[in-house]
N, C-alpha and C positions, 0 to 999 in steps of 0.2 A: 191339144194334146199334155197327154199325160205321158214324160217320162222312161213310167213304170211299161215297161213288155213284158207280156206272162205268156207261160205254151204251162198246158199235164203231157206226163208220160203214164202209159203203165210201163210196169218194170214187164223184161216177159225174160223167159231160162238165156240169153241173151247179154244181159244185163245183170247176171247172177252172179258172183267169182265162187272159190269153190269153199266155201266159208257158207257159201244158201242166206249173201247180202249183193245190196249194189256192190259191184268192183270198184276201187278212189274211181283209176286207172279211166272209168263210164264217170264221170263227175264233173274228172277234169276234160271227159271228149265232149260233156252235156255243155259245160262252160265254155267252147270257145265258140258252140253251134248255134247257145241261143243270144252269144252276140252277134255272134255273121248273119243271121237272123232278125233281130231290132237295127241294127244296119241295112238291112238290103231294105227293111220297111218306111225306113227314117229317109232315109239322103238322098232321097228324090227332091228331099225339100232344101237340102245343100247344097253351097253350087259343089262342095265332096262326090258328087255322086260315083268318077269315076277314081278314085280315090282307092285304099285298102287299108285295115287297122293287120298291127303287127304289134303278137305280147310280147310285154316287153317286160313285164315279172305277172309270179303268180300263189297268191295262199289261201291257202284249202284248211276251213274246220270242222273235222268228221263232229256230232254234237247224237246219231241217234242212230241203227243200222236201217235200210231201207228191208224188206222183201220181196221174191217174188206173186204178183198181182198186186203189189201197192200201187195206187194211182199217188206219183209228184206234181204240186206244183214249182216251174223255175216260174223266178221272178231276176230280171235285169232293169238297168237302170247305171246309164253314170252319174259321175258329181266332177265336181269344179274342175276342169283343167287342170294342170300344175306343171306351167313351164311349158316343155311341149308332152307331158304323160297326161294322155287320159285318164282317171281313173273310173273302171265299173265294179259294180256291185252284183254278184249273183249269187239270190239264194235259195234254197230246194228247201219243201213244205210237204209234208207226209201227215194228215188227219190236225193238222192246221200246225204242224206245231214244227216248228225252223229244226232241219236236219242238218242239213249243209252249209257253210258261211265259203265267201268264197268271195274273195280280191287280188284283184287284176289289175294291172299297168297296160297303157296301150301307146301305140305309134300311130297317128293315120300318118300314110304314104301317099304320095302320091308315085300311081306307075310309071308315069313315063319316065318322067327323069331318075328315078327313086330315090329322092330324096323329103322329107321329114319335114311334113306339113308342121309352123305350129298355128297355131287357134287360136282368138282369141279370148279372152278368159266369157264373156258374152256368149260366146260362138252359140250355145243348148237354147238360149229367150227362144231361135228360130224354126225351133222342133215344137 
């Protein structure tokens, strides 16, 4: 299975701000949403299915505006772990052009103990 997870969204009125384009805060919401959906899709293949991801750091770059009724393709994938941190990319495309680029850092948390889990550098190979 590929580590890339994607979905499409059609921009609706609820995504639009006073400048008539997708609100920047909406992109942050979509970053968190697709990361969660990706984890829900693959976690059963890991020994961590009862664990949750917590966001530590978020960087986002807006390259082009997106407007009402546009179709956005959102792609996400994890990158190699960095100690306890798990980097993740989220890319937004409209008409095959990269419009927003996001890099985030996450930690995996054991819900029962509330402790951060250090992952082996090759843990993504199981996905």
